[in-house]
Legacy VTK file of the C-alpha trace (Angstrom):
# vtk DataFile Version 3.0
C-alpha trace
ASCII
DATASET POLYDATA
POINTS 346 float
-22.701 40.164 -16.979
-25.468 37.827 -15.797
-23.698 34.862 -17.423
-20.414 35.848 -15.766
-22.172 36.181 -12.414
-23.637 32.669 -12.766
-20.210 31.240 -13.597
-18.522 32.953 -10.644
-21.294 31.951 -8.224
-21.113 28.310 -9.347
-19.712 25.905 -6.728
-17.414 24.465 -9.418
-15.820 27.837 -10.197
-13.504 28.040 -7.171
-11.972 24.528 -7.421
-11.550 24.954 -11.183
-9.886 28.340 -10.699
-7.539 26.940 -8.046
-6.612 24.030 -10.316
-5.860 26.452 -13.162
-3.680 28.568 -10.844
-1.707 25.519 -9.673
-1.140 24.320 -13.227
-0.245 27.855 -14.403
2.310 28.197 -11.604
3.972 24.968 -12.679
3.922 26.015 -16.331
5.688 29.293 -15.496
8.373 27.664 -13.360
8.765 24.538 -15.478
7.280 24.865 -19.002
7.431 21.098 -19.600
5.454 20.205 -16.488
2.197 19.636 -18.394
3.689 18.501 -21.678
1.554 15.992 -23.576
2.814 14.071 -26.578
1.642 11.207 -28.741
4.003 8.246 -28.491
3.301 4.833 -30.000
-0.330 5.792 -30.487
-0.972 6.812 -26.853
-0.931 10.152 -25.064
1.788 10.584 -22.471
2.961 13.507 -20.359
2.557 15.409 -17.123
-1.118 16.294 -17.488
-2.056 12.706 -18.377
-0.094 11.444 -15.360
-1.914 13.815 -13.005
-5.331 12.782 -14.335
-4.419 9.090 -14.299
-3.074 9.093 -10.746
-6.051 11.034 -9.412
-8.550 8.403 -10.639
-8.720 6.300 -7.414
-9.469 9.415 -5.337
-11.971 10.538 -7.988
-13.848 7.253 -7.637
-13.862 7.434 -3.840
-14.882 11.104 -3.948
-17.786 10.295 -6.302
-19.288 7.862 -3.809
-18.314 10.039 -0.845
-20.100 13.045 -2.377
-23.443 11.279 -2.191
-22.782 10.089 1.360
-21.864 13.593 2.524
-24.890 14.995 0.676
-27.084 12.919 2.998
-25.356 14.463 6.001
-23.105 11.459 6.648
-19.528 10.399 6.027
-17.852 7.119 5.075
-14.558 6.563 6.891
-14.350 2.941 5.775
-13.614 3.479 2.066
-9.844 3.088 2.534
-10.376 -0.302 4.171
-12.846 -1.314 1.443
-10.169 -0.424 -1.132
-7.840 -2.845 0.654
-10.560 -5.521 0.804
-11.286 -5.084 -2.899
-7.595 -5.412 -3.773
-7.219 -8.494 -1.567
-10.325 -10.214 -2.960
-9.348 -9.514 -6.581
-5.786 -10.809 -6.270
-6.858 -13.785 -4.134
-9.448 -14.845 -6.702
-6.930 -14.546 -9.519
-4.281 -16.544 -7.676
-6.618 -19.202 -6.319
-4.571 -21.831 -4.470
-1.304 -20.862 -6.179
1.483 -20.256 -3.693
3.374 -17.995 -6.113
2.252 -15.405 -8.693
1.737 -16.779 -12.193
0.534 -15.500 -15.534
-2.568 -17.719 -15.266
-5.808 -16.975 -13.446
-7.857 -19.302 -11.239
-11.104 -17.505 -12.172
-12.256 -15.699 -15.314
-11.203 -12.054 -15.132
-14.741 -10.775 -15.686
-16.023 -12.860 -12.792
-13.190 -11.590 -10.589
-14.214 -7.990 -11.256
-17.933 -8.681 -10.736
-17.416 -10.631 -7.512
-15.073 -7.954 -6.116
-17.600 -5.210 -6.862
-20.308 -7.276 -5.149
-18.083 -7.554 -2.068
-17.731 -3.755 -2.069
-21.508 -3.335 -2.300
-21.999 -5.742 0.613
-19.542 -3.725 2.716
-21.482 -0.567 1.878
-24.807 -2.242 2.647
-23.522 -3.133 6.104
-22.590 0.498 6.771
-25.948 1.646 5.413
-27.794 -0.862 7.604
-26.037 0.407 10.741
-26.770 4.041 9.847
-30.317 3.728 8.462
-31.804 0.836 10.440
-29.839 0.706 13.694
-29.519 4.488 13.931
-25.768 4.663 14.498
-24.066 7.973 13.712
-22.300 7.628 10.324
-18.904 8.432 11.860
-19.241 5.598 14.394
-20.716 3.047 11.978
-18.077 3.570 9.285
-15.255 3.884 11.816
-16.152 0.403 13.064
-15.815 -1.017 9.572
-12.687 1.047 8.965
-11.018 -0.959 11.734
-12.784 -4.262 11.062
-12.041 -3.976 7.352
-8.301 -3.999 7.970
-8.681 -7.139 10.040
-10.777 -8.726 7.295
-8.083 -7.841 4.737
-5.451 -9.519 6.909
-7.602 -12.638 7.126
-8.042 -12.739 3.348
-4.309 -12.331 2.722
-3.253 -14.392 5.764
-1.427 -11.349 7.145
1.048 -11.100 4.288
1.504 -9.193 1.059
0.375 -11.135 -1.994
1.116 -10.469 -5.646
-0.119 -11.561 -9.047
1.598 -11.953 -12.392
-1.628 -12.023 -14.418
-0.960 -9.536 -17.241
-4.582 -9.069 -18.465
-5.505 -8.021 -14.910
-2.669 -5.496 -14.972
-4.011 -4.086 -18.236
-7.188 -2.910 -16.456
-5.265 -0.022 -14.893
-2.097 0.110 -16.974
-3.552 -0.416 -20.444
-4.641 2.212 -22.981
-7.802 2.646 -25.053
-8.064 5.190 -27.881
-4.810 6.773 -26.757
-5.825 7.355 -23.129
-5.153 5.264 -19.992
-7.977 2.862 -19.169
-8.270 4.361 -15.689
-9.319 7.728 -17.126
-12.022 6.094 -19.243
-13.266 4.136 -16.217
-13.463 7.310 -14.111
-15.293 9.138 -16.918
-17.857 6.331 -17.331
-18.494 6.157 -13.560
-18.875 9.942 -13.354
-21.314 10.057 -16.271
-23.416 7.237 -14.791
-23.573 8.905 -11.385
-24.273 12.299 -12.969
-27.101 10.894 -15.071
-28.854 9.131 -12.196
-28.468 12.081 -9.818
-29.253 14.922 -12.242
-31.577 13.388 -14.821
-33.746 11.376 -12.420
-35.471 12.109 -9.104
-32.753 10.192 -7.256
-30.566 13.272 -6.840
-33.477 15.278 -5.431
-34.195 12.487 -2.942
-30.554 12.546 -1.791
-30.568 16.313 -1.287
-33.918 16.147 0.513
-32.656 13.505 2.953
-29.506 15.537 3.581
-31.313 18.838 4.056
-34.038 17.546 6.381
-34.487 13.812 6.902
-37.712 14.160 8.881
-39.311 16.394 6.271
-38.187 14.033 3.511
-39.785 11.100 5.344
-43.053 13.020 5.823
-43.111 13.873 2.108
-43.075 10.180 1.234
-39.358 9.649 0.614
-38.013 6.445 2.170
-34.961 8.001 3.810
-33.642 4.692 5.146
-33.720 3.113 1.678
-31.920 6.112 0.175
-29.214 5.910 2.852
-28.654 2.181 2.344
-28.374 2.642 -1.432
-25.949 5.560 -1.028
-23.594 3.642 1.258
-23.783 0.649 -1.092
-22.726 2.913 -3.984
-19.858 4.251 -1.874
-18.724 0.671 -1.243
-19.005 -0.070 -4.973
-16.766 2.890 -5.848
-14.251 1.852 -3.171
-14.124 -1.733 -4.463
-13.554 -0.442 -8.005
-10.728 1.752 -6.705
-9.329 -1.361 -5.004
-9.383 -3.287 -8.293
-7.518 -0.455 -10.018
-5.008 -0.223 -7.171
-4.286 -3.964 -7.302
-4.166 -3.903 -11.105
-1.747 -0.985 -11.099
0.896 -2.406 -8.736
-0.171 -6.100 -8.798
0.296 -6.395 -5.042
-1.838 -6.008 -1.916
-0.287 -4.890 1.366
-2.947 -5.415 4.069
-1.915 -2.496 6.269
-0.865 -0.025 3.560
-3.182 -0.429 0.572
-5.859 2.268 0.700
-4.449 3.819 3.868
-5.629 7.429 4.451
-7.485 7.448 1.121
-10.725 8.189 2.960
-9.228 11.493 4.132
-8.229 12.490 0.595
-11.711 11.571 -0.633
-13.378 13.751 2.008
-11.005 16.628 1.225
-11.748 16.300 -2.501
-15.481 16.524 -1.805
-15.054 19.581 0.438
-12.739 21.264 -2.062
-15.381 20.593 -4.712
-17.909 22.715 -2.865
-20.172 20.101 -1.252
-21.295 21.140 2.225
-20.417 18.678 5.006
-23.800 19.419 6.603
-25.600 17.742 3.709
-28.011 18.932 1.054
-26.813 20.113 -2.345
-23.805 18.363 -3.826
-21.440 18.781 -6.764
-20.025 15.644 -8.412
-17.972 17.620 -10.929
-16.475 19.763 -8.163
-15.453 16.628 -6.246
-13.589 15.350 -9.311
-11.830 18.702 -9.642
-10.979 18.435 -5.938
-9.334 15.053 -6.527
-7.267 16.486 -9.387
-6.285 19.478 -7.216
-4.979 17.140 -4.504
-2.971 15.126 -7.030
-1.668 18.271 -8.743
-0.480 19.583 -5.372
1.159 16.251 -4.565
2.851 16.066 -7.960
4.077 19.644 -7.554
5.646 18.782 -4.212
7.300 15.677 -5.691
8.476 17.585 -8.753
10.305 20.220 -6.713
11.711 17.718 -4.217
9.910 19.155 -1.186
10.508 16.925 1.865
7.463 14.944 2.982
7.187 16.716 6.347
7.046 20.115 4.611
4.914 19.029 1.652
2.108 17.865 3.943
2.156 21.222 5.753
2.096 23.191 2.487
-0.703 20.988 1.186
-2.722 21.596 4.355
-2.213 25.378 4.131
-3.344 25.492 0.502
-6.433 23.403 1.314
-7.347 25.705 4.225
-7.019 28.749 1.951
-9.263 27.156 -0.679
-11.916 26.259 1.900
-11.794 29.797 3.340
-12.302 31.258 -0.130
-15.280 28.956 -0.680
-16.926 29.750 2.658
-20.163 31.732 2.688
-18.622 34.254 5.122
-15.831 35.098 2.669
-18.287 35.386 -0.226
-20.522 37.728 1.800
-17.478 39.846 2.739
-16.380 40.171 -0.906
-19.950 41.000 -1.958
-20.177 43.685 0.728
-16.965 45.289 -0.562
-18.422 45.557 -4.063
-21.639 47.027 -2.694
-19.646 49.636 -0.738
-17.711 50.644 -3.861
-20.932 50.974 -5.854
-22.400 53.276 -3.199
-19.281 55.445 -3.237
-19.398 55.748 -7.029
-23.123 56.597 -7.057
-22.588 59.220 -4.301
-19.970 60.991 -6.413
LINES 1 347
346 0 1 2 3 4 5 6 7 8 9 10 11 12 13 14 15 16 17 18 19 20 21 22 23 24 25 26 27 28 29 30 31 32 33 34 35 36 37 38 39 40 41 42 43 44 45 46 47 48 49 50 51 52 53 54 55 56 57 58 59 60 61 62 63 64 65 66 67 68 69 70 71 72 73 74 75 76 77 78 79 80 81 82 83 84 85 86 87 88 89 90 91 92 93 94 95 96 97 98 99 100 101 102 103 104 105 106 107 108 109 110 111 112 113 114 115 116 117 118 119 120 121 122 123 124 125 126 127 128 129 130 131 132 133 134 135 136 137 138 139 140 141 142 143 144 145 146 147 148 149 150 151 152 153 154 155 156 157 158 159 160 161 162 163 164 165 166 167 168 169 170 171 172 173 174 175 176 177 178 179 180 181 182 183 184 185 186 187 188 189 190 191 192 193 194 195 196 197 198 199 200 201 202 203 204 205 206 207 208 209 210 211 212 213 214 215 216 217 218 219 220 221 222 223 224 225 226 227 228 229 230 231 232 233 234 235 236 237 238 239 240 241 242 243 244 245 246 247 248 249 250 251 252 253 254 255 256 257 258 259 260 261 262 263 264 265 266 267 268 269 270 271 272 273 274 275 276 277 278 279 280 281 282 283 284 285 286 287 288 289 290 291 292 293 294 295 296 297 298 299 300 301 302 303 304 305 306 307 308 309 310 311 312 313 314 315 316 317 318 319 320 321 322 323 324 325 326 327 328 329 330 331 332 333 334 335 336 337 338 339 340 341 342 343 344 345
């Protein structure tokens, strides 16, 4: 019973349970919804598609989790995704006026330089929050707007494409039977998990989020932690931008990455991380990203009109958050206590 109680009380339990319920519903209505089969040496099917398409939000949610754990928020990640896509494709094309199969810069250098650009964007946000003292919402909102303008400058206010096939393989290729994107998301998650759970870094993050003044008095350099966290968020966003550009091989300045910051925040909240800061759950955030994609895929699968699908999605998210709230948990606990008293009285 004690093991079961620990599992139920875990912050990952609710998002995992909701995901199982969504997938079970689809399996009952449409048995082939989650079919997975091995074709030409690679795994294909509904479940693989859901995992693969949720990767960009997973990456953003991973960085966003740490930002929210410090009591902040990063509204600029969608714009950084667009910047990352624009930088990657621009570097590959070079001065070419039309997409070709050649690349103007070595692919490895393109990826490294794009990730550096993402880190610089995050450092700017971190500088405004940690050193200037701007509220995170204001600081990242500024770059959310400025980032779109920067993307338009990079692309000269037009959509640009690339025909470089090795670049496309980053997102569309397969390794050991699984899409490369899934492997990339797994590696990023494991790295973040290791540095936040197997080192003191995670404790520093939670301390800054719980009480920044107390953390500073205990010797933790809160400003340094904040700058590093926002830099990591920018890194994750730039990586998501590379995958986005690799997947469709085109950057649309005003559409690429649009509203992805909202999905990332929702994934983090669905995963059980408190928006007030403090303790965080990287695994729960990843489950949250998969839940959002599973809901979206369900709506697409059943042909629900966009205007209704967004409403249904919002209702489901509200229900999940209500279930996760401390008030609901206390209410359920009180019901069990009442029943126990009634049984003991008899």
